[in-house]
C-alpha positions in Angstrom: -23.0 84.0 217.2 -24.2 86.9 215.1 -21.5 86.2 212.5 -22.5 82.5 212.4 -26.2 83.4 212.0 -25.3 85.9 209.2 -23.3 83.2 207.3 -26.1 80.7 207.7 -28.6 83.2 206.5 -26.5 83.9 203.4 -26.2 80.2 202.7 -30.0 79.8 203.0 -30.6 82.7 200.6 -28.1 81.2 198.2 -29.8 77.8 198.4 -33.3 79.4 197.9 -32.0 81.3 194.9 -30.5 78.2 193.4 -33.7 76.2 194.0 -35.8 79.0 192.5 -33.8 78.9 189.2 -33.6 75.1 189.0 -36.8 74.9 186.9 -35.7 73.7 183.5 -36.1 70.0 184.2 -39.6 70.5 185.6 -40.6 72.8 182.7 -39.4 70.1 180.2 -41.3 67.4 182.1 -44.4 69.4 182.3 -44.2 70.2 178.5 -43.5 66.6 177.7 -40.6 67.3 175.4 -37.1 68.9 175.1 -36.8 72.0 172.9 -33.5 71.6 171.1 -31.9 74.2 168.9 -30.1 72.8 165.9 -28.7 74.0 162.6 -30.7 74.6 159.5 -29.1 71.6 157.9 -25.5 70.4 158.3 -25.0 66.7 157.4 -23.4 64.7 160.1 -24.3 67.2 162.9 -27.9 68.2 162.5 -29.9 67.8 159.3 -33.4 66.6 158.4 -34.0 63.8 155.8 -36.7 64.0 153.2 -39.2 62.8 155.7 -38.2 65.4 158.3 -36.3 63.0 160.6 -33.4 64.8 162.2 -30.0 63.0 162.4 -26.4 64.0 163.4 -24.1 64.1 166.4 -25.8 67.3 167.7 -29.2 65.7 167.3 -28.0 62.6 169.2 -27.2 64.7 172.2 -30.8 66.0 172.2 -32.1 62.4 171.7 -29.9 61.1 174.5 -31.3 63.9 176.8 -34.9 63.0 175.9 -34.1 59.3 176.5 -32.6 60.0 179.9 -35.6 62.1 181.0 -38.6 60.4 179.3 -37.1 57.0 178.3 -38.2 58.1 174.8 -35.7 59.7 172.4 -38.5 61.1 170.2 -39.8 63.5 172.7 -38.0 66.5 171.2 -39.0 69.6 169.4 -36.2 70.5 167.0 -35.8 74.2 166.3 -33.7 75.0 163.2 -31.6 78.2 163.9 -29.2 80.3 161.9 -25.8 81.2 163.3 -27.2 84.7 163.9 -30.3 83.7 165.8 -29.0 80.7 167.8 -28.0 82.6 170.9 -31.1 84.7 171.1 -33.2 81.6 171.0 -31.4 80.2 174.0 -31.4 83.4 175.9 -35.2 83.9 175.4 -36.1 80.4 176.5 -37.4 79.4 173.1 -35.1 76.3 173.4 -33.8 74.4 176.4 -30.4 73.8 175.0 -28.4 74.7 171.9 -26.8 71.7 170.2 -25.7 73.3 167.0 -22.0 73.0 166.0 -21.1 76.0 168.1 -17.5 76.9 169.0 -16.7 77.3 172.7 -14.9 80.6 173.2 -14.2 82.9 176.2 -16.4 85.7 174.9 -19.3 83.4 174.3 -18.8 81.8 177.7 -18.9 85.1 179.5 -21.2 87.5 177.6 -24.2 85.4 176.4 -25.6 84.4 179.8 -25.0 80.7 178.9 -22.6 77.9 179.7 -21.0 75.3 177.4 -21.5 71.8 178.7 -18.7 70.0 177.0 -17.1 69.3 173.7 -18.9 66.9 171.3 -16.5 67.5 168.4 -12.9 68.9 168.3 -12.8 70.8 165.1 -10.7 73.4 163.3 -11.3 75.9 160.5 -10.1 75.0 157.0 -10.5 75.9 153.3 -12.1 74.3 150.3 -11.3 75.1 146.7 -12.1 73.7 143.3 -9.6 71.2 142.0 -9.4 73.2 138.8 -7.5 76.0 140.6 -4.7 73.5 141.3 -4.1 74.9 144.7 -2.6 72.5 147.2 -2.2 74.7 150.3 -4.0 77.6 151.9 -0.7 79.4 151.8 -1.2 79.7 148.0 -4.4 81.7 148.4 -2.8 85.2 148.3 -5.2 87.7 146.7 -8.0 85.1 146.7 -11.7 85.9 147.3 -13.1 83.8 150.2 -16.7 83.1 150.9 -17.6 83.2 154.6 -20.7 83.2 156.8 -21.2 86.2 159.1 -22.1 85.9 162.8 -19.5 83.1 163.4 -15.9 82.9 164.7 -14.9 82.1 161.1 -14.5 85.7 160.0 -11.9 86.6 162.7 -9.9 83.4 162.2 -9.8 84.2 158.4 -8.5 87.7 159.1 -5.9 86.4 161.5 -4.6 83.8 159.1 -4.1 86.1 156.2 -2.6 88.9 158.3 -0.1 86.5 160.0 1.0 85.2 156.6 1.2 88.6 155.0 -1.4 87.7 152.4 -4.2 89.7 150.9 -7.7 88.5 150.4 -11.2 89.6 149.6 -14.1 88.7 151.9 -17.4 87.7 150.3 -19.8 87.4 153.2 -23.3 86.0 153.5 -25.7 85.8 156.4 -26.7 82.1 155.9 -24.7 78.9 155.4 -26.7 77.8 152.4 -26.2 81.2 150.7 -22.4 81.0 151.4 -22.1 77.5 149.9 -24.2 78.4 146.8 -22.1 81.5 146.2 -18.9 79.4 146.4 -20.2 76.7 144.1 -21.5 79.3 141.6 -18.0 80.8 141.4 -18.5 84.0 143.4 -15.3 83.3 145.2 -12.1 81.2 144.9 -12.4 79.5 148.3 -14.9 78.7 151.0 -13.9 78.6 154.7 -15.6 77.2 157.7 -15.0 74.4 160.2 -13.3 71.4 158.5 -16.2 69.1 159.4 -18.6 71.5 157.8 -16.5 71.6 154.6 -16.8 67.8 154.3 -20.5 68.0 155.0 -21.2 70.8 152.5 -19.1 69.2 149.8 -21.6 66.3 149.9 -24.4 68.7 148.9 -22.6 70.1 145.8 -23.5 69.0 142.3 -20.1 67.4 141.7 -18.4 66.8 145.1 -15.4 65.3 143.4 -14.6 68.7 141.8 -13.8 70.2 145.2 -10.9 69.5 147.6 -10.4 70.4 151.3 -6.9 71.9 151.8 -4.7 70.4 154.5 -4.2 73.5 156.7 -6.3 73.8 159.9 -6.0 77.4 161.1 -7.9 77.5 164.4 -9.2 75.5 167.4 -12.9 75.0 167.2 -14.2 72.9 170.1 -17.9 72.4 169.4 -20.4 71.7 172.1 -23.9 72.3 173.5 -24.9 75.3 175.5 -27.5 75.9 178.2 -28.6 79.1 180.0 -27.0 80.5 183.1 -28.9 80.1 186.4 -29.9 76.4 186.5 -27.1 74.3 187.8 -29.2 71.2 187.8 -29.9 71.4 184.1 -26.3 72.3 183.4 -25.2 69.2 185.2 -27.7 67.0 183.4 -26.8 68.1 179.9 -23.1 68.0 180.8 -23.3 64.4 182.1 -25.3 63.2 179.1 -22.2 63.6 177.0 -19.8 62.4 179.7 -21.9 59.2 180.1 -21.6 58.5 176.3 -17.8 58.9 176.4 -17.4 56.8 179.6 -19.6 54.1 178.0 -17.4 53.9 175.0 -14.3 53.6 177.2 -16.0 50.8 179.2 -17.1 49.0 176.0 -20.8 49.5 176.6 -22.7 49.6 173.3 -26.3 49.5 172.1 -26.0 45.8 171.4 -24.5 44.7 174.8 -25.9 47.2 177.3 -28.5 44.8 178.8 -25.8 42.2 179.2 -23.4 44.7 180.7 -26.0 45.7 183.2 -25.8 42.2 184.7 -22.0 42.5 185.4 -20.6 42.4 188.9 -17.8 44.8 188.0 -18.0 47.8 190.4 -17.5 50.4 187.7 -20.1 48.9 185.4 -22.6 48.7 188.2 -22.1 52.4 189.1 -22.4 53.5 185.5 -25.4 51.4 184.6 -27.3 52.1 187.8 -27.3 48.8 189.7 -25.2 50.3 192.4 -25.4 53.8 193.9 -27.8 56.7 193.3 -25.9 58.7 190.7 -28.9 59.1 188.4 -31.0 60.4 191.3 -28.3 62.9 192.1 -29.0 64.5 188.7 -32.7 64.4 189.1 -33.0 61.4 186.7 -33.5 57.6 187.2 -31.1 54.9 188.2 -31.1 53.5 184.6 -30.4 56.9 183.0 -27.2 55.7 181.2 -28.9 52.5 180.0 -31.6 54.7 178.5 -29.1 56.9 176.7 -27.1 54.0 175.2 -30.2 52.1 174.0 -31.4 55.3 172.3 -28.2 56.6 170.6 -25.3 54.4 171.6 -22.0 55.4 173.1 -19.9 58.4 171.8 -17.9 56.2 169.4 -21.1 54.8 167.9 -22.7 58.1 167.3 -19.5 59.5 165.8 -19.0 56.6 163.4 -22.7 56.6 162.4 -22.9 60.3 161.7 -19.5 61.6 160.6 -17.1 58.7 160.8 -16.3 55.5 158.9 -20.0 54.5 158.8 -21.2 57.8 157.3 -20.9 59.5 153.8 -18.5 62.0 155.4 -15.9 59.4 156.4 -14.0 61.6 158.8 -11.2 60.0 160.8 -11.6 60.1 164.6 -8.4 62.0 165.0 -8.5 64.3 168.1 -12.0 62.9 168.7 -10.7 59.4 169.6 -10.7 58.5 173.2 -7.7 59.8 175.3 -6.3 56.2 175.6 -6.5 55.7 171.8 -4.6 58.7 170.6 -7.3 61.3 170.9 -8.3 63.9 173.5 -11.9 62.8 174.2 -12.0 62.3 178.0 -14.8 62.3 180.5 -14.9 62.5 184.3 -15.8 59.2 185.9 -19.3 58.3 187.2 -18.6 57.7 190.9 
């Protein structure tokens, strides 16, 4: 009996500790908005227009979260963060989540007091050069100078690539992304390296985008996704399932245009996802119609991809690995049931 009582006591202590730390949702509701950490301006992922309106895949995750909680995707405070400052802002509580083209790695997952909630974009590091150099492959960059941003996984990947191919190179490093791009465009270095999606985005910002080419080699795995602080499993679950809901919605054919009609369906899976059957939204601390709110606000995963970085955007990036698992890609979400 003593052993049973001890085990029960431990369980109650654990439950109390968990309840005590599950405060983020309440804090967000009391504040009346989500504080979302984004980049300082990366087209397709998180960037403000000339009127200060933020758009991008990472931004849509924040808007979907606000829609699920408040039924209003505008109830967000966007906090623009450098690569260097992004983790401190999350750890300190300045932001509720970091949705800022951040690579999921083991060291980040274990040393920053934070959890990644999923992969919004499967990326990989690449290189961009001027067409005038007449370079067709990254393997032709021996003895090149390479512009790179500090405080990212990019530096280590760069070193690994050149070492493994027995090539020499010169690092030209800068603290900020804009500084790095300007240095490359001004001729301070022969090549610029970052995630391939970023290369396409930054090329759009250049004076003559057609003068630059992204080389074919991808030298790393860069799964990009949102992060939340350790210690609040409820908030972790909510942010995680926001993305899962968007992916599941695409797989089920639920879109911004047809979501109301789909909600009338008698199909069991659609009824579970759209809240007409079960209490899955309540299990997260949200409402029954949480997925409907998300899809009305930003669309399914495919819609936000196409609008921000895909065929419907200036970047024109192919879905590739980011296609659904049943359409040749690896985007896959657990089921809502």
